[in-house]
N, C-alpha and C positions, 0 to 999 in steps of 0.2 A: 368140350367140344374144340377140334382143330379149327385154327384160323381158316384154312381152305374149304374145310366143310362148311363153314358159317356162311363164306363168301358165295358159294355156291348155292346154298340154300336160299339166301337174301336176293340174288340175283334171279333164280327160277321163281320166286314169287312175285319180285318188282317188276320185271322186263319182259316175260314171258307170258303175261296177261293173255295178249291177242298177238302173236306171230303173224307175220305178213300172209304165210301159207295158208294161215286157218281165217281170214277174213271172210273167204268165201262163206263160211259156216254162218254168218252174222246174217247173211242175206235174208233169212227167215223174218227177222226182227222188221225187216222193210218192205215184206210182201205186199203191201195194201199200197205204198207209194208207188212201186215198180207196177202193179198191175194197173193204177190210175195213168201212169208214163204211157204204158202201152196202148191205153185206150185213146191217149191224145196223140201220139205216134201214127196210128191207125186210122185218126180223124172221125172216131167214134164219139162225137161230141156230146151227145145225149148221155150216154154211159159215163161219160169221162165227169161229167157235171154232178152226175149222182154220185159217183165214186169220191168227187172232191169233197163234197158237202158233209160228207161223215170221216173223212181223213184227218186225224191228228197227227202230224208228222213234221220234223223240223225243216224237211225241204219243201214243203208245200209250197212256199212262194215263188220257186222255180217253175212249178207247174202253172201257175197263175200266170206268171209272165211269159210262159212259152206259149199258151193260150192266147195271150193278148197279142204277142207277135203274130201268130199264125192268121189274126183277124185285123193286121194293121189297114188292109184295103177298105174296112168300114170306117177309117179315120175314128178310132176310140178315143177322143182326148180326154173324155171325163174318166173312163178307166185308167188310161194311162196315169193323169194326174193323181189319181186317188192312189195308185198302186206305188207311184214314186213318193208320195207324202207317208204312205204307211211303211214303206219299206227303206226311207231315206238314210242314206251312209251304208248301203249293203252293196255287195257284188250284185246280187241279182236287180236292185232297181238302176244300177250303173250299165249294167248290161243292155237292160231293156231300154235304156235312155240311149244308149250307144246305137242299139239296131233301129231305133225309130228315128234318130237322126239321118243316119245313112238312107233310110227309106225317104226321107223327106227331101234329101239331097237328089236322090234318083228321080222323085217326082216333081222336081224344081220348085218344091212348096217353100219357098225362102222365108216368107213370114212366119210360117209356123216353126221354121228351122229356128228363126232368132230367138223366138219364145221359149225354146227348150235348151238352146246352146247354154253351157256354162264353159269357163275355160278348160282346157284339154291339152293332155299331153301328145293327142294324135296329131301329127303333123295333116293328114288327108281331112280330119275335120278342121283344122285350123283354117287350112286352103278354102274348103266349102264355107267356114264362117265369114272369111274375108271377101268371097263372091256373093253371099248371103247380103252383106251389108251395101255394096254396090247395088244390087238388084233392090233394095228397100229404101233407095236414096240416103243413105247414112255414108256419103261418099268421103268426107274426111277421117272417119272411123275406119272405112276400108282401106284408104290408102296408108294410114299409120300400122295397122294390121299386116298388110300387104308387105310394107318395107321391113318390118319386124323378121317375116318370113325370109323376103330375098337378101337380106343381109346377114343371114345365118351362115351362108357360105357352105351350105350342104346341099346335095341333090334332093330336090323335091318332088312329092308326087304329080300324077297327072292333074289332079285335082285343083293343083295351083295354075295350070295352064290358063285358064278362063280369066284368073285375075291379072296374070300377066299381059295377056291380048288386050285386055281392057285398057291396060296403062299404054301400051303401044299406039291403040286408036286416038286415046286421048292426049297423047305426045308425052307423058308422064315417066317413061323409061329414058331417062337422061344417060349421058355418056359416063357421068360422074357415078350414078349409081351401078353401072354395069362395070366399070373398073373396081369400085369397092368390092363388090361380089367376087371380082375376076382375083382379087389380090386375098381377099379371105378363102377362096377355094384352094388357091395355090398354098397358103399357109395351112390350111387343114388336109393337103394333100389329095385333094379331089380334082386329079389333073385331067381326068377326062371332062369334067366339067367347067375345067381352066381353058381346055382347048375351044369346047362351043362356045363360051363366053367371048373369047378372043375375036372370034368371027363376027361378033354382034359390034363390036367396037368400031371407031373412025380408023381410017389409015394412019393418023398420027399415033393415037392410043395404041392400035396393032403392032407398031413399032416398039412402043414402049412395053407391051404384053410379052413381044418375040423375046426382047433382052432379059426381061424378069425370069422367064422360064429358062432361059440358057443360064443366068447367073445363079439362078437357085440350085443347079447342080454343082456348080463350082462359086460360092459366092464370095470367096476371099478375093477374086478378081474384080471386085466392085470398084476398088482404088485404082486398079491398072486400066480400066476399060474407061475411055474417053467419053464413049457414048452414055455412059452411066450417070455422067453428071446432068445432064438432060430429064433422066427421070423424076417424076414427081417425087414430092417428099416422102409422102406414105409408103412409095416402093422402095425408095432407098433405107429407109428405117427398117423395113421387114428385112430387106437383104442383110444389111448391116448385122441386125440382129443374129440372124441365122449365122453370120461369119464370126462372130463372136462366142456364138455357142458354140460352134465346131472347132473353135481354135483350141489346140490341145497344150500349146505353150504360154508364157507369161506374154500379156500384153503391155505394151510401153503406154504410159500413162499420157504421152504425148502424140498418140497415134490417131492420124485425122478421121478414122472410122469412129472414133469416140464421139466426135463432134456431133453423131446423129442422135446421142441420147442425152436425156434428162439426168441431173444428179440421183433420182431414187432408180432409174433404171440401170445407170453404171454400177450402183452398188449391188444390185441384184446380180449382174454380171460378174463383178469381182466376186461375190460369193460363190457362183456357180464354176469360175475359172480356178478359184482355190481349191474347193471342193474336188474338183476332178485332180489337179496335182497333188492333193493330200492323199488320195486314195492310191496312187502309186506307190507311196509307203517309202520314197527313196530317202538318201541320206539329209537331201535339204529339206527335211519336213520341217525341222526346226525354223530354218527363215519362212517358210509359207505361215507357220504357225504365228510367227511373230508380226509378220506382215497383216495376217488377218486381226489379230489381237490389237495392233496399232491401230487398225481402221474400226474396230469395234465391230467387227463382222461375224466372230464366232458364233455358231448356235450349235445345239443339238447334233443336227444331220452332219455339219463339218466336223465335229468332234469325232464321231462315228467314223467319218472317212478316215482322219488321221490313225485312228488306233486299229481301224482294219488294216489299212493299207500296211501299218507297221507289222502287224501279224502275219500278212500274205508273203511278206517280203524277209520274214525273219530278223527283222531290225528290232532286238529284243532292248538292248540299249535305249534305242529312241522310244519304243512302247512305253518303258518303266517310266521315263523321263516324262512323256505326254499325260500319262496316265496320272502323275502327281501332279500335273497342271490343270487336269479336267475339272469339270464342274462337279459339285458332289453328288447331283442326281447320276452322272456317270460312272462316278465312284462306287456308288450303290447299286450298279446295274451288275447282275449275276455273270453276263457276258464278258465285261470288261474285269470283272473281280478275277473271273478264273483264267483269263488270260495274263493276267498281274502276275499270277501264281505260276503259272506255266513259264511266262517270259523270266522270272527270277529262278524258276528251276532250271530253265535252258543255260542261264548265265553262272549257274553254280552259287546261287546264295544261300544264305542260311535257311535249314530246312524249316525252323520256326516262323519265317518270314513267308516261305513258300506255303506251308499247311494253313497259316491265318487267312490268305486270301482264298485258299481253296475251299476252307471250311465256310467261310462267309458266302460264297457262291453254293454251296453245297446245301445251305438253308432253302434254298427254292426249288420249287417244282416245275422245272424247263429242263430245256437239254444241257445248258452248261451246269446247272445244279446238279443233273445226274452223272454228267463227264466228271466233274469235280468229285462226288461221291465215289465214283469209280478209282479214281487216282489215290483218294484216302482208304479205300477198302473198307467202306460202310454202306451201308443199305440206304437207298434213295429216300428221301424226304417226299411222302405223298401229302401231306396237309389236307386230308380230306374232310370235308365239312358238309353235312347235308344240310339242304334248304331247310329252313326253320318257319312254315308257316300255318296260320292257325285254320283250323278245320273248318271253321266258318266261312273264310276267303276261299278256299278250295272249292267249298261247296256253292259259293256266290258264281265262281267260274263257270262250275259245271252247268248251272242253270242259264248260263249267258246263250241267247238263242243264236249268235255267230259260232260260238265253240259247238253248240249242237250241231248246227249245221256242218260244222268242219269236219266232225267225227262222225256224222253220218255219210257225208262221201267219202272219208277214208275207211269206212267199213264196207261200202260200196266198190272199193278200189278204184274210186274216181280222182285220183290222187291231185291232179292239177287244180280241180275246183275246191279240194279240201285246202290245199295250201293257199289258195287265193282268200278263203273264208278266214283261213287262221290269220293270213296279215291284216285283214280288216279286225278281226278281234282283238291283235296285238295292239292297234292304234287307239282302241276305245279303252285301254285299261293302264293304270301305272305300274311302276316296277314291281309293286308286292303283288298285283294282279298276274303280271307277266311271269313272274316266277312261280305262282299257282298254275298258270297254263303249262309251263314246263313239267310241273308235276303230273299233271293230268294227261299231257301227251306222253309221259314216260310210263305211266300205269296202262294206258292203252297199247303200248307195243308201239308207238309211233316215235321212232327213234330220232328220225332226221328234223321234226319240229321240237323234240326235246332240246337237243342240240343247238339248234339256230335260236331259239327263244333265249336259251341263257346265254349265248354269246351276244345277243341285242342287249342286256340288260348288263354284260360283262360280269357275271358270276362264273368263276372259274373254279370254285371249289367243290362243287358235289361232283365227285367224280363218278358215281352210279349213274347220274343222268347224262353227264358229258361224255362217257363211255361206255355205252350199254353193251351188253353182251348179246347184241341181235343175232338171230340165225346161228344161235350158237351150236347148234347141232349140224349145220351146213360147214361151219368154219371147224369144226372139231374133225369132221370127216375128211375134210379137205386136207387138214394138217397131217392125220395118219397115212392117207393116200400116198399125198407127195413128200413124206417125210421132211417137212420143214415146220417151224415153230408156229403154232396157233398164234401167239401174241403178235408175231411180226406180219402174220396176214391181216389180222385185225387192224394193227397200224396203217398198213396199206389203203385197208378199204375205208378206215375213218378218214384219213386223209384226202383219198380220191373222191370219195361221194358223199361223206357224213350220213352214209346210210340211205341215199336216195335211189330206191333199185332202178328208178326210170331215168338217171340222170344221163345225160347225153351232151357233151363238150361241142364247140363250134367245129372242131376238127372231126367230129364222128365217134369219139370213145364214147362207150355205153355201159350202163349198169353199176351196180356198185364197185366192183374194181377196175371200172373207166378200161374197159378193154377196146382197141381198134378192131373193126371188124375182120380185115387182114390178118392182124396178130390172131385174133380168137380163131379164125381159120385153119390157121398154121398150126397152132398149138392143139388143134382138136385132132388134128390127122396124128400128131406126137403121142398123145396120149389115148389115143383110138376110140374118141368119142365123137358122134354123129355131129356134125356141124348144123347149127340154125339160128339165122342171125336173129329170128323173132325172139328166141329165147334168151338174148343176152339180157334182158330187162328181168328174166326170173333169177331171184338169189342163188338158189342152188346151184343152177348151170353156171352163172357168171362166177360164183366163189371156186368153184370146181376148175373153170379154165384159167381164170386170173393166177390161182395159186398154181397150177401147171406151168403157167409162164414164170411165176416167180422161182420156181425150183429149177426150170432151165436156166436162168440169168444165175442162180445161186452155183451152179455146176459151173458154168462159163467163168466165173469169177473165183473159184476154189472155194467157194462156200463164203464168201466175205458178203456181208449183209451190206455193208457199207456201199460197195460197189455194186451191188445187184439192185439196191435200192435206187440208187443214181440212173443205173440203167433203166429202170422201170419207168422212169419220168422221162428221161433225155435219150434213150437208147444205147445199146452198148457201144455202138461206133465212136460217138463223143466220149464216152468214159474211158475208151482204151486210147484214144488221143490225149485226155487229161493225164493220165497216168504216165505217159512218156515225158510230158512237160513238167510235171510236178512230183517231187519225192517228199521225202521228211516225214515225221509223224503224222498218223491218221487223222488225227483233229485237225491239224494244219491244212490237210490236203483237201477236207470237205470245206476250210475256209477258203481254200484256193479255186474251188468249183466255180468257172467262167460264168455260168448261167445262174443269176440270182434265184430265178425260179425254183433251179434244182437245187441248188444250196440251201434254200429255205425248206425245199420239200424233204431233202434228205433228213436235216435236223428235227421237223417235225414227225416223221415216220419213226426215227430211232426214238423220240421223247415218248410217241404214242405207244410205242412197242413197249417199254419199260410201264407203262400205266395198266396198259392190258395184262401184263405178266403178274400185276399186283391184282387187278381185278380176277384172276383165273386162279389167285392164291399161290403165285409161283415167286414173284420178287427177283427177277433176272436183272443183271446189269446192263448197262446201255451197250457196250460192246462186248459181245460173245467172245468165247475162247476161239472158236473158228475163225471169226474175224480178226481177232488179233494176230493169230498163228498165220494165217494166209497174207496178212501185211507184213508180216516180219520175213515170210519167206520172198513175198515179192520184192522188197527191199534187197534183201541178200541176193536174189538172183539178179537184180539188175545192178547192184555193185560188181558182181562178177561179170556181168556182159560188157559193162564199161571198162572195166580193168583189161579183158581180153581185147576189146576194140582198142585200146590205148597201146597194149603191148604189140598189137598187129601192125599200129602204125608206127612204131618205133622200130619194128624189125623191117 
């Protein structure tokens, strides 16, 4: 049987057990739960209790919790305590306790609040707790917790107002505390809060605050501004640190600004300064390397900066020598092995030397390994290895109550609740248990949890689980409709959302392929599909629009996948600007992408595309013919354009 047929059969059996669009068909398994939930929501408590008494369902605790919540007004302490004991360390218990604490705070029942409160990440609950300590005469603890909140330097919720109003009445809000919070808010760039705090300061401190805010914009003026001498030491230190970190050139060791720092702080500043200079990749890189070596400042981050700077600036002689001086770990890294081979190639070195380093890099399943494989004209190494877990371990995980609840929520398409239960379950299992969880998620068609769980345990070798062929029919259909490769679309979706169909970024990008609403609306008109914002979380719809947009970008850049991929992340305007700045080989152009996020994005999408071609039984190279041909054409056209421009100037 052919390799491709074998893979298609295995993926059909393993990953299409329960596709997203089929989840609705499983609701019949949960009908009793849904009926009980309906009775509860309609306040038919008699009918609900009857239904609950015979209900055997993983999500029963959530019904019990909701029933208790609806009866908070009866102060059901015994029921709450019993529930918290029975379901300790579960999301249901945490949710109930959180709701109960907020209820008690609204009712000003601070004695009970303190009885139930445990350390929380919620700033609002922490503020309520500090206030409750005051109200129950635990004043020292109240001051301690209040100071912790105050000195965070962050904007705080309204619940904290009562805490600090109490401080003001008792004369506890000193000028020193206000000043410390002011400096922290400036350092954290909470400028609105800083302006508010400035008004609370005395006239003398207000002068200092005004100067700090002025020098914050131009910190290098700290030495030339006579008034800065009068600033408190903590303010001068803050400004001096900012001045040093924004300094782009070498700092003279005798520079008076360095007097603000301890020896440890100076070493950190020296490291950051040298790393900045190293990343420029200039000819004096050896000087900076020797300086760092002399002071024993070289670390992995700095070595990366030196080598990357040399690649970006085509300083191949510098690169090869820095590579020889690098630590063994760096010399074993596929990225730097690849560029050592390419640097030697650029310098016209012996072919055997070039091939040695490329062959070493090609052993790896990553971007540089795949690039090296293509340079050598060989297939990429996939190094796939399935997870090997005892069936008994998988069965143990399946019987875990948290896992049962997570899968039940998943089948009911209540994804946020499902993920919350899954996170709790992860904390309860060791590494082998978490590997079993990844297998269970994969077999239930829950692609994003399989991916995230494997990432948590740093297991990178099971390619079937890490790169599932989720929504296979939708991706296949989109590839055919838009005439682009299926593995490329998969690579984009895998990087954008890891198959979380409801993913939404802070900027508003939505769905599997993370489409901005305006982009989705525009592309829907071009491909003649009715636009519906609410449908962006539906996989088929999102994949269709996302693939249409990808095709549009491919056309714009002459079918160059590298440029289209970069545009998908950073926008075509940025890519056009980068093309004007940087020429040379395509692998070097990728290294020169100014946005680090886009640079890594392009590498990951190209890598994932190769892996998906393998998963689909195709095994394509990392750079296809169209990409290489269009890049060659682009450089030729650019050279002609530059030549004509030069001739016109001479004429």
